[in-house]
N, CA, C and O atoms as a MOPAC input file, in Angstrom:
PM7 MOZYME 1SCF
protein

 N     27.71000 1   -10.86000 1   -23.73100 1
 C     28.02900 1   -11.69400 1   -22.58500 1
 C     29.08300 1   -10.97800 1   -21.76100 1
 O     30.03600 1   -10.40300 1   -22.28700 1
 N     28.88000 1   -11.03100 1   -20.44600 1
 C     29.88500 1   -10.39600 1   -19.60500 1
 C     31.07400 1   -11.33000 1   -19.35600 1
 O     31.02700 1   -12.49900 1   -19.73900 1
 N     32.11900 1   -10.83900 1   -18.73200 1
 C     33.33600 1   -11.54800 1   -18.48700 1
 C     33.08000 1   -12.87500 1   -17.70000 1
 O     33.62700 1   -13.92700 1   -18.03400 1
 N     32.25400 1   -12.78200 1   -16.67900 1
 C     31.94200 1   -13.92600 1   -15.82600 1
 C     31.27800 1   -15.03700 1   -16.64100 1
 O     31.63100 1   -16.20300 1   -16.46900 1
 N     30.34400 1   -14.72000 1   -17.50700 1
 C     29.62300 1   -15.68400 1   -18.32600 1
 C     30.59900 1   -16.37000 1   -19.30900 1
 O     30.55000 1   -17.58400 1   -19.51000 1
 N     31.49100 1   -15.55000 1   -19.91500 1
 C     32.47700 1   -16.11200 1   -20.84400 1
 C     33.43700 1   -17.04900 1   -20.08300 1
 O     33.78700 1   -18.13500 1   -20.54500 1
 N     33.83800 1   -16.57600 1   -18.90500 1
 C     34.77000 1   -17.40700 1   -18.07600 1
 C     34.13000 1   -18.73500 1   -17.70500 1
 O     34.78700 1   -19.77600 1   -17.73800 1
 N     32.82400 1   -18.70100 1   -17.34400 1
 C     32.17100 1   -19.92000 1   -16.95600 1
 C     32.03400 1   -20.88600 1   -18.12800 1
 O     32.12800 1   -22.10100 1   -17.95500 1
 N     31.81300 1   -20.34500 1   -19.30800 1
 C     31.78200 1   -21.23700 1   -20.50100 1
 C     33.16300 1   -21.77900 1   -20.77600 1
 O     33.30400 1   -22.90700 1   -21.24900 1
 N     34.16300 1   -21.01300 1   -20.49400 1
 C     35.56400 1   -21.48400 1   -20.65400 1
 C     35.80800 1   -22.64800 1   -19.69800 1
 O     36.37900 1   -23.66300 1   -20.09600 1
 N     35.37400 1   -22.50900 1   -18.41700 1
 C     35.54000 1   -23.57800 1   -17.47400 1
 C     34.78600 1   -24.85700 1   -17.94000 1
 O     35.27900 1   -25.97200 1   -17.77100 1
 N     33.61000 1   -24.67000 1   -18.51600 1
 C     32.78200 1   -25.78600 1   -19.06600 1
 C     33.54400 1   -26.50000 1   -20.12600 1
 O     33.57300 1   -27.73100 1   -20.13900 1
 N     34.15800 1   -25.78100 1   -21.01100 1
 C     34.88000 1   -26.36600 1   -22.11700 1
 C     36.11700 1   -27.13300 1   -21.57600 1
 O     36.40100 1   -28.25400 1   -21.99900 1
 N     36.83400 1   -26.49700 1   -20.63800 1
 C     37.98500 1   -27.15700 1   -19.96900 1
 C     37.58500 1   -28.45200 1   -19.34800 1
 O     38.28000 1   -29.45400 1   -19.51400 1
 N     36.45600 1   -28.47000 1   -18.61600 1
 C     36.05300 1   -29.65900 1   -17.88600 1
 C     35.68100 1   -30.77400 1   -18.88200 1
 O     36.14700 1   -31.90400 1   -18.73500 1
 N     34.88400 1   -30.48100 1   -19.84900 1
 C     34.45300 1   -31.53200 1   -20.81000 1
 C     35.64600 1   -32.01900 1   -21.62900 1
 O     35.80500 1   -33.22300 1   -21.82900 1
 N     36.49500 1   -31.08800 1   -22.11000 1
 C     37.67800 1   -31.50500 1   -22.89500 1
 C     38.60800 1   -32.27500 1   -21.99800 1
 O     39.20000 1   -33.25400 1   -22.45100 1
 N     38.76700 1   -31.89700 1   -20.77600 1
 C     39.65500 1   -32.66300 1   -19.86600 1
 C     39.17500 1   -34.07000 1   -19.60600 1
 O     39.96100 1   -35.01500 1   -19.55300 1
 N     37.84700 1   -34.19400 1   -19.44200 1
 C     37.25100 1   -35.53700 1   -19.26600 1
 C     37.52200 1   -36.35900 1   -20.49700 1
 O     37.93400 1   -37.51400 1   -20.40000 1
 N     37.29400 1   -35.77400 1   -21.65600 1
 C     37.52700 1   -36.52300 1   -22.90400 1
 C     38.98900 1   -36.96100 1   -23.01700 1
 O     39.27500 1   -38.10300 1   -23.37700 1
 N     39.89900 1   -36.05600 1   -22.71200 1
 C     41.34900 1   -36.35600 1   -22.78700 1
 C     41.67500 1   -37.53400 1   -21.89700 1
 O     42.39400 1   -38.44800 1   -22.30100 1
 N     41.14800 1   -37.51500 1   -20.69000 1
 C     41.43000 1   -38.62700 1   -19.74200 1
 C     40.94900 1   -39.94500 1   -20.27200 1
 O     41.65000 1   -40.95300 1   -20.18100 1
 N     39.70300 1   -39.94700 1   -20.85000 1
 C     39.17700 1   -41.16500 1   -21.40300 1
 C     39.96500 1   -41.63600 1   -22.61100 1
 O     40.10700 1   -42.84100 1   -22.81900 1
 N     40.47900 1   -40.71300 1   -23.41000 1
 C     41.27100 1   -41.07800 1   -24.58500 1
 C     42.60100 1   -41.72900 1   -24.17900 1
 O     43.03400 1   -42.71700 1   -24.77100 1
 N     43.22000 1   -41.15700 1   -23.17600 1
 C     44.48600 1   -41.70200 1   -22.73300 1
 C     44.24200 1   -43.13000 1   -22.08000 1
 O     45.04900 1   -44.04800 1   -22.22600 1
 N     43.11700 1   -43.24300 1   -21.38000 1
 C     42.76400 1   -44.56100 1   -20.84900 1
 C     42.48100 1   -45.55300 1   -21.94000 1
 O     42.76000 1   -46.74200 1   -21.78800 1
 N     41.93400 1   -45.09200 1   -23.03100 1
 C     41.65900 1   -46.00900 1   -24.15700 1
 C     42.94100 1   -46.53500 1   -24.74400 1
 O     42.98700 1   -47.67400 1   -25.20800 1
 N     43.98500 1   -45.73100 1   -24.73400 1
 C     45.24600 1   -46.22500 1   -25.28200 1
 C     45.83100 1   -47.30300 1   -24.35600 1
 O     46.38200 1   -48.29600 1   -24.83100 1
 N     45.71100 1   -47.10900 1   -23.06100 1
 C     46.14700 1   -48.13200 1   -22.10700 1
 C     45.39500 1   -49.43300 1   -22.32000 1
 O     45.97300 1   -50.51900 1   -22.30300 1
 N     44.08000 1   -49.29500 1   -22.52300 1
 C     43.26000 1   -50.50600 1   -22.74700 1
 C     43.71000 1   -51.20400 1   -24.04500 1
 O     43.83400 1   -52.42800 1   -24.07800 1
 N     43.94600 1   -50.44100 1   -25.08700 1
 C     44.38600 1   -51.04500 1   -26.34100 1
 C     45.74700 1   -51.73200 1   -26.18300 1
 O     45.97300 1   -52.79400 1   -26.76300 1
 N     46.63400 1   -51.14700 1   -25.41800 1
 C     47.93600 1   -51.74800 1   -25.18600 1
 C     47.78700 1   -53.11500 1   -24.48900 1
 O     48.60800 1   -54.00800 1   -24.69300 1
 N     46.74700 1   -53.26800 1   -23.67800 1
 C     46.48400 1   -54.53600 1   -22.96200 1
 C     45.67700 1   -55.49300 1   -23.84300 1
 O     45.41200 1   -56.62500 1   -23.43800 1
 N     45.28700 1   -55.05300 1   -25.04000 1
 C     44.48600 1   -55.90700 1   -25.91200 1
 C     43.01800 1   -55.84800 1   -25.58500 1
 O     42.26000 1   -56.70000 1   -26.04700 1
 N     42.58000 1   -54.87000 1   -24.80000 1
 C     41.15600 1   -54.69900 1   -24.41400 1
 C     40.49800 1   -53.74800 1   -25.42000 1
 O     40.18700 1   -52.60500 1   -25.08500 1
 N     40.28800 1   -54.22100 1   -26.64600 1
 C     39.87200 1   -53.37300 1   -27.72900 1
 C     38.44000 1   -52.87400 1   -27.58900 1
 O     38.15200 1   -51.72300 1   -27.91700 1
 N     37.52300 1   -53.74000 1   -27.10000 1
 C     36.15200 1   -53.26500 1   -26.92900 1
 C     36.09300 1   -52.13200 1   -25.91200 1
 O     35.37900 1   -51.14700 1   -26.09800 1
 N     36.86600 1   -52.29200 1   -24.81800 1
 C     36.92400 1   -51.24600 1   -23.79200 1
 C     37.55500 1   -49.96700 1   -24.36300 1
 O     37.07700 1   -48.86200 1   -24.10600 1
 N     38.60800 1   -50.12900 1   -25.12300 1
 C     39.26900 1   -48.99600 1   -25.70400 1
 C     38.27300 1   -48.21200 1   -26.61100 1
 O     38.21300 1   -46.98500 1   -26.54800 1
 N     37.51900 1   -48.91700 1   -27.42500 1
 C     36.60500 1   -48.27900 1   -28.29600 1
 C     35.42500 1   -47.64200 1   -27.54600 1
 O     34.91200 1   -46.60100 1   -27.95500 1
 N     35.01600 1   -48.25700 1   -26.48400 1
 C     33.97600 1   -47.67300 1   -25.64700 1
 C     34.41800 1   -46.38000 1   -24.97300 1
 O     33.64700 1   -45.43100 1   -24.83200 1
 N     35.67700 1   -46.37300 1   -24.56400 1
 C     36.24900 1   -45.14600 1   -23.95000 1
 C     36.37200 1   -44.00900 1   -25.00300 1
 O     36.17200 1   -42.83700 1   -24.68400 1
 N     36.69300 1   -44.37100 1   -26.22300 1
 C     36.75000 1   -43.35500 1   -27.27800 1
 C     35.33000 1   -42.79600 1   -27.51800 1
 O     35.16800 1   -41.59100 1   -27.71000 1
 N     34.32600 1   -43.65000 1   -27.50700 1
 C     32.96400 1   -43.23900 1   -27.67100 1
 C     32.52700 1   -42.32100 1   -26.54100 1
 O     31.86600 1   -41.31100 1   -26.78000 1
 N     32.89100 1   -42.66600 1   -25.31500 1
 C     32.58300 1   -41.79800 1   -24.15700 1
 C     33.27400 1   -40.43400 1   -24.32500 1
 O     32.69400 1   -39.38700 1   -24.03900 1
 N     34.49700 1   -40.47800 1   -24.78400 1
 C     35.30000 1   -39.25900 1   -25.01800 1
 C     34.56000 1   -38.38100 1   -26.02800 1
 O     34.44700 1   -37.17000 1   -25.84000 1
 N     34.05700 1   -38.99800 1   -27.10000 1
 C     33.37600 1   -38.26000 1   -28.11700 1
 C     32.14600 1   -37.57400 1   -27.59500 1
 O     31.81100 1   -36.48200 1   -28.05500 1
 N     31.45100 1   -38.18700 1   -26.63400 1
 C     30.29300 1   -37.51600 1   -25.99500 1
 C     30.70900 1   -36.32200 1   -25.22100 1
 O     30.01200 1   -35.30700 1   -25.24800 1
 N     31.82900 1   -36.38400 1   -24.51800 1
 C     32.38200 1   -35.25500 1   -23.77300 1
 C     32.77400 1   -34.11700 1   -24.74600 1
 O     32.57300 1   -32.93500 1   -24.46900 1
 N     33.33300 1   -34.52500 1   -25.87700 1
 C     33.73100 1   -33.52000 1   -26.88000 1
 C     32.55400 1   -32.79800 1   -27.44200 1
 O     32.62700 1   -31.59400 1   -27.68900 1
 N     31.46600 1   -33.49400 1   -27.65400 1
 C     30.25100 1   -32.85400 1   -28.11800 1
 C     29.76400 1   -31.81900 1   -27.12400 1
 O     29.34800 1   -30.72800 1   -27.51300 1
 N     29.81300 1   -32.15500 1   -25.83400 1
 C     29.39500 1   -31.19700 1   -24.84500 1
 C     30.27900 1   -29.95700 1   -24.81700 1
 O     29.77400 1   -28.84200 1   -24.68200 1
 N     31.60700 1   -30.13800 1   -24.94500 1
 C     32.50700 1   -29.03700 1   -25.01000 1
 C     32.23700 1   -28.21600 1   -26.25900 1
 O     32.28900 1   -26.98700 1   -26.21100 1
 N     31.95300 1   -28.86300 1   -27.36200 1
 C     31.67700 1   -28.17600 1   -28.59000 1
 C     30.36900 1   -27.36500 1   -28.48300 1
 O     30.26300 1   -26.27200 1   -29.04000 1
 N     29.41800 1   -27.89300 1   -27.78800 1
 C     28.13400 1   -27.17400 1   -27.59800 1
 C     28.36400 1   -25.89000 1   -26.87800 1
 O     27.78100 1   -24.86800 1   -27.24000 1
 N     29.23500 1   -25.90300 1   -25.82100 1
 C     29.57900 1   -24.67900 1   -25.11100 1
 C     30.29900 1   -23.67900 1   -26.03100 1
 O     30.04500 1   -22.47600 1   -25.97700 1
 N     31.18400 1   -24.19300 1   -26.86000 1
 C     31.88600 1   -23.36400 1   -27.80500 1
 C     30.91700 1   -22.73900 1   -28.83200 1
 O     31.04500 1   -21.57400 1   -29.20900 1
 N     29.94600 1   -23.56100 1   -29.26500 1
 C     28.96100 1   -23.07700 1   -30.22600 1
 C     28.10300 1   -21.91300 1   -29.63300 1
 O     27.72900 1   -20.96800 1   -30.32800 1
 N     27.82800 1   -22.03600 1   -28.36500 1
 C     27.06700 1   -20.96300 1   -27.68400 1
 C     27.80700 1   -19.64200 1   -27.86700 1
 O     27.18900 1   -18.62300 1   -28.17600 1
 N     29.12200 1   -19.65100 1   -27.67800 1
 C     29.89500 1   -18.44600 1   -27.81100 1
 C     29.89900 1   -17.95400 1   -29.24100 1
 O     29.73900 1   -16.75700 1   -29.48200 1
 N     30.07800 1   -18.84900 1   -30.19000 1
 C     30.06000 1   -18.48000 1   -31.59900 1
 C     28.75100 1   -17.85300 1   -32.01500 1
 O     28.73700 1   -16.87800 1   -32.76700 1
 N     27.65700 1   -18.39700 1   -31.53700 1
 C     26.31700 1   -17.86900 1   -31.89800 1
 C     26.15600 1   -16.46200 1   -31.30100 1
 O     25.64900 1   -15.55400 1   -31.96000 1
 N     26.59400 1   -16.29600 1   -30.04700 1
 C     26.49600 1   -14.96800 1   -29.41200 1
 C     27.33000 1   -13.94700 1   -30.22700 1
 O     26.84900 1   -12.85300 1   -30.51800 1
 N     28.53800 1   -14.29600 1   -30.58000 1
 C     29.39200 1   -13.38600 1   -31.31700 1
 C     28.76800 1   -13.05500 1   -32.69300 1
 O     28.72700 1   -11.90300 1   -33.12700 1
 N     28.28200 1   -14.13600 1   -33.35800 1
 C     27.66900 1   -13.94700 1   -34.65600 1
 C     26.42600 1   -13.04000 1   -34.59700 1
 O     26.10400 1   -12.34000 1   -35.55600 1
 N     25.74700 1   -13.07400 1   -33.45500 1
 C     24.56900 1   -12.20800 1   -33.28400 1
 C     24.92300 1   -10.76500 1   -32.97900 1
 O     24.04700 1    -9.90700 1   -32.87900 1
 N     26.26100 1   -10.49500 1   -32.82700 1
 C     26.68200 1    -9.14600 1   -32.53300 1
 C     27.01800 1    -8.85700 1   -31.10500 1
 O     27.36500 1    -7.72300 1   -30.77200 1
 N     26.92800 1    -9.84900 1   -30.24000 1
 C     27.32600 1    -9.65800 1   -28.84600 1
 C     28.84000 1    -9.44800 1   -28.75900 1
 O     29.61500 1   -10.12600 1   -29.43400 1
 N     29.23800 1    -8.50600 1   -27.92600 1
 C     30.68500 1    -8.23200 1   -27.68900 1
 C     31.10600 1    -9.19700 1   -26.53600 1
 O     30.63700 1    -9.07300 1   -25.40500 1
 N     31.97400 1   -10.12600 1   -26.85600 1
 C     32.41100 1   -11.11000 1   -25.84600 1
 C     33.63000 1   -10.55400 1   -25.10700 1
 O     34.57500 1   -10.06500 1   -25.72700 1
 N     33.59700 1   -10.62900 1   -23.84900 1
 C     34.74100 1   -10.20400 1   -22.99900 1
 C     35.83900 1   -11.27400 1   -23.15100 1
 O     35.56000 1   -12.47200 1   -23.20800 1
 N     37.09200 1   -10.80200 1   -23.21300 1
 C     38.23200 1   -11.71000 1   -23.30500 1
 C     38.37800 1   -12.43400 1   -21.97400 1
 O     38.22200 1   -11.84800 1   -20.90200 1
 N     38.68400 1   -13.72900 1   -22.07400 1
 C     38.88600 1   -14.54000 1   -20.87800 1
 C     40.02600 1   -15.52500 1   -21.15100 1
 O     39.97500 1   -16.29200 1   -22.11300 1
 N     41.05200 1   -15.49600 1   -20.29700 1
 C     42.13500 1   -16.42900 1   -20.42900 1
 C     41.60600 1   -17.85700 1   -20.16400 1
 O     42.13400 1   -18.82400 1   -20.71300 1
 N     40.59900 1   -17.97700 1   -19.35100 1
 C     40.01200 1   -19.28600 1   -19.10200 1
 C     39.37600 1   -19.86000 1   -20.39200 1
 O     39.47600 1   -21.05400 1   -20.67400 1
 N     38.74200 1   -18.99700 1   -21.13400 1
 C     38.15600 1   -19.43400 1   -22.42600 1
 C     39.26900 1   -19.81300 1   -23.38600 1
 O     39.15400 1   -20.80600 1   -24.10300 1
 N     40.32800 1   -19.04900 1   -23.41000 1
 C     41.44000 1   -19.34200 1   -24.29900 1
 C     42.07500 1   -20.71600 1   -23.91100 1
 O     42.46500 1   -21.50000 1   -24.77600 1
 N     42.15700 1   -20.96300 1   -22.63100 1
 C     42.69200 1   -22.24200 1   -22.11400 1
 C     41.71600 1   -23.37000 1   -22.54800 1
 O     42.14900 1   -24.43800 1   -22.97900 1
 N     40.43800 1   -23.12000 1   -22.43000 1
 C     39.42300 1   -24.11700 1   -22.83200 1
 C     39.54500 1   -24.46500 1   -24.30000 1
 O     39.49600 1   -25.63300 1   -24.68500 1
 N     39.70600 1   -23.43000 1   -25.11600 1
 C     39.87400 1   -23.63900 1   -26.55700 1
 C     41.09800 1   -24.47800 1   -26.84400 1
 O     41.06600 1   -25.37100 1   -27.69000 1
 N     42.17500 1   -24.18800 1   -26.13800 1
 C     43.44100 1   -24.95100 1   -26.27600 1
 C     43.19900 1   -26.40800 1   -25.92000 1
 O     43.60000 1   -27.31100 1   -26.65400 1
 N     42.53900 1   -26.63000 1   -24.78500 1
 C     42.23200 1   -28.02700 1   -24.35000 1
 C     41.39300 1   -28.75700 1   -25.40300 1
 O     41.66900 1   -29.90600 1   -25.74800 1
 N     40.39200 1   -28.08400 1   -25.89200 1
 C     39.48500 1   -28.71800 1   -26.86400 1
 C     40.22200 1   -29.10300 1   -28.15100 1
 O     40.08800 1   -30.22000 1   -28.65000 1
 N     41.01500 1   -28.13700 1   -28.68400 1
 C     41.71200 1   -28.44700 1   -29.93300 1
 C     42.73100 1   -29.56600 1   -29.77000 1
 O     42.85500 1   -30.41200 1   -30.65500 1
 N     43.48500 1   -29.59100 1   -28.62400 1
 C     44.43200 1   -30.67500 1   -28.48800 1
 C     43.73400 1   -32.02200 1   -28.22200 1
 O     44.24100 1   -33.08200 1   -28.58800 1
 N     42.59500 1   -31.95300 1   -27.59500 1
 C     41.80000 1   -33.17100 1   -27.36700 1
 C     41.25100 1   -33.77800 1   -28.66600 1
 O     41.20300 1   -34.99500 1   -28.84800 1
 N     40.83600 1   -32.85500 1   -29.56900 1
 C     40.36400 1   -33.30100 1   -30.88000 1
 C     41.50100 1   -34.01700 1   -31.64200 1
 O     41.28300 1   -35.05400 1   -32.26800 1
 N     42.65900 1   -33.46700 1   -31.57900 1
 C     43.79200 1   -34.10400 1   -32.20500 1
 C     44.08900 1   -35.47200 1   -31.55300 1
 O     44.29600 1   -36.47800 1   -32.23200 1
 N     44.10100 1   -35.46000 1   -30.21800 1
 C     44.32800 1   -36.69600 1   -29.49600 1
 C     43.33400 1   -37.80800 1   -29.86500 1
 O     43.69200 1   -38.97800 1   -29.99600 1
 N     42.08300 1   -37.39400 1   -30.02500 1
 C     41.05500 1   -38.36600 1   -30.43200 1
 C     41.39400 1   -39.02600 1   -31.78000 1
 O     41.32200 1   -40.24400 1   -31.94300 1
 N     41.75600 1   -38.18400 1   -32.71100 1
 C     42.17500 1   -38.72600 1   -34.01600 1
 C     43.33700 1   -39.68700 1   -33.87900 1
 O     43.33200 1   -40.76100 1   -34.48000 1
 N     44.32200 1   -39.31700 1   -33.10400 1
 C     45.51900 1   -40.13300 1   -32.87300 1
 C     45.17900 1   -41.46100 1   -32.19600 1
 O     45.69200 1   -42.51300 1   -32.57500 1
 N     44.30100 1   -41.39400 1   -31.18300 1
 C     43.99400 1   -42.63400 1   -30.45100 1
 C     43.27500 1   -43.61900 1   -31.32900 1
 O     43.50500 1   -44.82400 1   -31.23200 1
 N     42.39000 1   -43.11500 1   -32.20300 1
 C     41.65800 1   -43.99800 1   -33.10900 1
 C     42.71800 1   -44.75100 1   -33.97600 1
 O     42.61900 1   -45.96200 1   -34.17300 1
 N     43.65900 1   -44.05300 1   -34.44800 1
 C     44.72500 1   -44.68100 1   -35.31300 1
 C     45.56900 1   -45.65300 1   -34.45700 1
 O     45.88700 1   -46.76000 1   -34.89100 1
 N     45.91300 1   -45.22400 1   -33.26500 1
 C     46.76300 1   -46.06200 1   -32.39900 1
 C     46.07500 1   -47.38900 1   -32.05600 1
 O     46.67800 1   -48.46200 1   -32.06700 1
 N     44.76200 1   -47.25100 1   -31.74800 1
 C     43.97100 1   -48.47400 1   -31.36600 1
 C     43.98700 1   -49.42500 1   -32.59700 1
 O     44.18200 1   -50.62900 1   -32.43100 1
 N     43.79600 1   -48.92700 1   -33.75100 1
 C     43.82600 1   -49.74300 1   -34.97600 1
 C     45.16700 1   -50.42800 1   -35.14200 1
 O     45.21200 1   -51.60800 1   -35.49000 1
 N     46.29000 1   -49.70100 1   -34.89600 1
 C     47.59600 1   -50.26800 1   -34.99600 1
 C     47.79800 1   -51.41600 1   -33.95500 1
 O     48.37200 1   -52.46400 1   -34.25200 1
 N     47.30100 1   -51.15700 1   -32.74200 1
 C     47.39900 1   -52.23900 1   -31.72800 1
 C     46.58300 1   -53.49500 1   -32.17200 1
 O     47.01500 1   -54.63400 1   -31.99600 1
 N     45.43000 1   -53.23700 1   -32.73400 1
 C     44.59500 1   -54.35500 1   -33.22500 1
 C     45.34900 1   -55.17800 1   -34.26900 1
 O     45.35500 1   -56.40700 1   -34.19900 1
 N     45.96300 1   -54.53700 1   -35.20100 1
 C     46.69100 1   -55.21300 1   -36.25300 1
 C     47.90100 1   -55.99600 1   -35.70700 1
 O     48.30000 1   -57.01700 1   -36.26800 1
 N     48.47000 1   -55.49400 1   -34.60400 1
 C     49.64000 1   -56.17500 1   -34.05600 1
 C     49.28000 1   -57.43700 1   -33.26600 1
 O     50.14700 1   -58.25000 1   -32.94500 1
 N     48.00700 1   -57.58300 1   -32.96200 1
 C     47.58100 1   -58.76100 1   -32.16600 1
 C     47.07900 1   -59.88000 1   -33.05000 1
 O     46.68600 1   -60.93300 1   -32.54900 1

């Protein structure tokens, strides 16, 4: 894969992970308001975005495993950072929503 292709996949990961992050933070706000069905729906929507980001990541892993030399891209590194922090945020939001449920 050339640098441009790797960078485009990086942007794809950033976009999907960013959408997921936004939905997860919105889910926390919903849980704080006692809107638990909405909060859980937002987490589910975020999970769908995470799958799309992961699919882009898997494309890169498959190319590298097949022996393709991948060009370094700061955009890809940024996308990976976004995806990993979003995965952590998803786990945290699930726990936070449960804590809010128990408090009501």
